[in-house]
N, C-alpha and C positions, 0 to 999 in steps of 0.2 A: 837578465831574466828575473822575474819576481819569484820569491820562494813558493808562493802559492801555485804559480804556473809550472814551476819545476816539479813540485810535488805531484801535480795532476799528471805530468808527463811520466813519472815513475809508475803511477798506478796504471796508466794506459799501456806502458811498456810490459808490465807484468801480465795483464790480460792478453796482450797481443802475442807475446813471445813465450810466456811460461817461465817457471823458475829454472827448469832444466836448460832451456835456451840461454837464459842469462848466465848460467854457470859456464856454458861453452864459450860465450862471449868473453868471460873472465879467464878463459884458458883451461877450464876443467872439462875437456871433451871426454867421451867414453873410453877411448883407447888410452889416453894419458892416465885417466883415473884408475883404469884396471891395471895398467902396468905398474904405477906407483903402489897400488895396493898390493899387488903380487910380490913386489920387492920388499915392502914392509913386512908382509906375511911371512916370507922366507926368513927374514931376520928375526922375527918373533919366534919362529919354530926352532931356529938355531939357539937362541937364548934360552927358550924353555927346555931344550935338550940338554944344554950345559948345566942348567939349574936342576935337572932331573925332575922336571914337573910335566913333561910331555908324556902323556899316557898313550901307549900303543898296545897294551896287552890285556888290560883288566876286563872284567865283565862289563863294566860301564862303557869302556871304549868299543868293545864288540857290539853292544847294543846301539850306540850312536852311529857307528860305521855302517851297520846292517841297515838301519833306517835310511842313512844318507845314500847308500848304493841303490836301494830300491827306489827312492824318490828321484834321483838324479835324471834318468831318462825323461821323466815327466816334466821336470823343470826345464830341460833342454827344449822340449816341445813348446814351452811357453815363452821361449826367449825371442823377443822381438826387438832387441837392442841394436842388431846389426853387428854385434861382436860375439865371437865364439868364447864361451866361458870355459876356463879350465878349473872346474869345481874341485875344491879340496875341503876337508874337514879335519880339525885338530881338536883333541880333547886335552884340556889342561887340568892338572891335579890342583884343585882349589876348592875350599868350602863355599866359595861365592856362589850365590844362586843367580846365574847369568848365562847368557849366550849372545853372540852377535855375528854379523857378517860384514866383510869388506867388499868393495866393488870387484866385480868379475867372478863372484862365487866363492869367496874364501871364508868358510864358516868356522866359528870357534864355539866349543861347548866347555863350560866348566863342569867338573865332576860333581860339584856341590848341587847343581840344579837337577841332576838326575838321581843322585843318591839321597840327598836330604828330603826331596819331595817323593821318592820312591816311584819314579816315573815308569809307566809301561812303555812298550814300543809305540803304541798309538799315541801316547802323550808326548813322547819324544818326536814323533812325526808332526804334531801340532806345532811345536817349537821350530823344528826344521823347515816346515813349509812357510811359517812366518818369516824366517830369516831369508830363506831362498827368494821369496817374493820381494823383500826389501832390495835384494841385489838385481832381480829381474826388472823391477820397475825403476831401478837407478834412483833410489831415494836419496842416496848420498849426494848425487848430482843435484837433485832438487833442493836439498838442504843448503848446499853451497850457493845455489842461485838465490834462495831466499835470504840467506845471510848477507849476500852481496847487496841486495836491495835494502835490507834492513840497515846495513852500515851506511849506505848512501843516504837513506832517509834521515838517520840519526845525525849524520854529518851536516846535512842541510838544516835539519831542525835545530842543531845546537847553535847555529848562527842565529837562527830566527828567535829561539827561546832565549838565548843569551841577551838579545836586544830587548825582550819584552818582559821577562819575569825575574831577571836578576839571578841571585844565587841559587834559587830552586831549580833552575833549568837542568843541571846535570843529573840530579836525582830523578826528576820527572822522565828525563830521556833514558836513564838506565832502566827504570821500571817499564816504560813503554817498549824498549828494545827486548826485554826479557819476556814480558807477559802479553804485550800487544801483538807481536808478530810471531816470534819464535815458537812458543810453546803450543798455541793452537795449531799452528802448521805442522808441528811434529806429531801432535795427537792425530791429525788427519792421516799422515803417513802410516802411523801405527795401525789405525783402523783399516786402511787399505791393505796392509800386510796381513792383518787378521783374516780378512775376507779372502784374499788371494790364497793364503796359506791353508785355509779351511778346504777351499776347492782343490788345491794341489794334493793335499793329503788324501782326500777322498778319491781322486783319480788314481793315486798310487795304491789304493786298496786299504787304506787305514781308516778306521772308524772315526768319522768327524765328531761324534759325540765326546771323544776323548779331549777335544779342545775345551769343552765345558768343565770336565773333571780336572783338567790342568789348572784352570783358573780358580776353581774351588779350592784346590790344594794351595794355590798362591794366596788365596784369601785367608786360609787357615794359618799360613806361614807369616802373613804380614797384615794384621788387623788394621794398620794404619792406612792401607791402600785405598780405602773408601771414604776417608774423612774429607770434609769439604775443602780444607786447606791443601791437602795432598793432591786432591783432584785438580784444584786450580793451578797448583804449582808444578805438577808433574808434566813431563813431556809425553807421557803415556795416558790413555784413558784409564779411569778407575777400573778395578777388577770387576765390580758389579756391572758397570756400563759395558765392558767387553763381553761379559757373560750374556747379558741381554741382547747385544747385537749379534753374537754368534748364534744364539737361539733363533733369531729372525732369519738368519742365513741358512739354518739347518736343513730346510726341505730341499733347497737346491743342491746342497752338498750331498745329501742322502741319495739323490738321483745318480750322481756320479759314483757314489760308493756302491750302490746296488749293481751298476753296470760293471764296475771293477771286480766285484765279487762273483 
């Protein structure tokens, strides 16, 4: 088969099956991902406890856990994965401004994001909703599928480019792999999590306007987040782009919030 024909086949496969299906074909089905993530999560909890960085008592932990418990039933209502999530939240003592989620609903907050940004319950809910939607839409699976396709395309391209442009092929492929496929796709998933999280927090009775103030605080903390190069190279949308997108979604979110209140 010619390289061009095979490349076209890859593109068609992506449109026909989607990245999540590609991930399943690669052995990353939902049940397996959730199980593996749960096992890794439990190991992380044990290590954090041994190192005495697992927070289970502070005011920060109580705030995060309070929001988590309030939002969990609404997240369950949104679950269309076919898998029951055993939601968990862990708070880790660290100055890092970060939070993430593993497949199956395993959420992690660092105390730094709450304490350094002085987050309110509503602003914690904006982050919680964002992370929950990542899990509910199985974005980890989608990323695995996208990476599988990217690796395949790069593998094919390396043979073709190696024959056509000599020593520059590897560098070109590295750049294409990083910026041509992975980052724009990741930014799209982040935008989806922003929107879904905004609606989820509103349904749970948290003021969606807090998602705006959250990213304004992020802006104040990281002035570099809106530079042209950071925007291009980041897997996330720029802070200002996120704020603008959230403002456009606000009328819909406020409808859910008014019903909840």
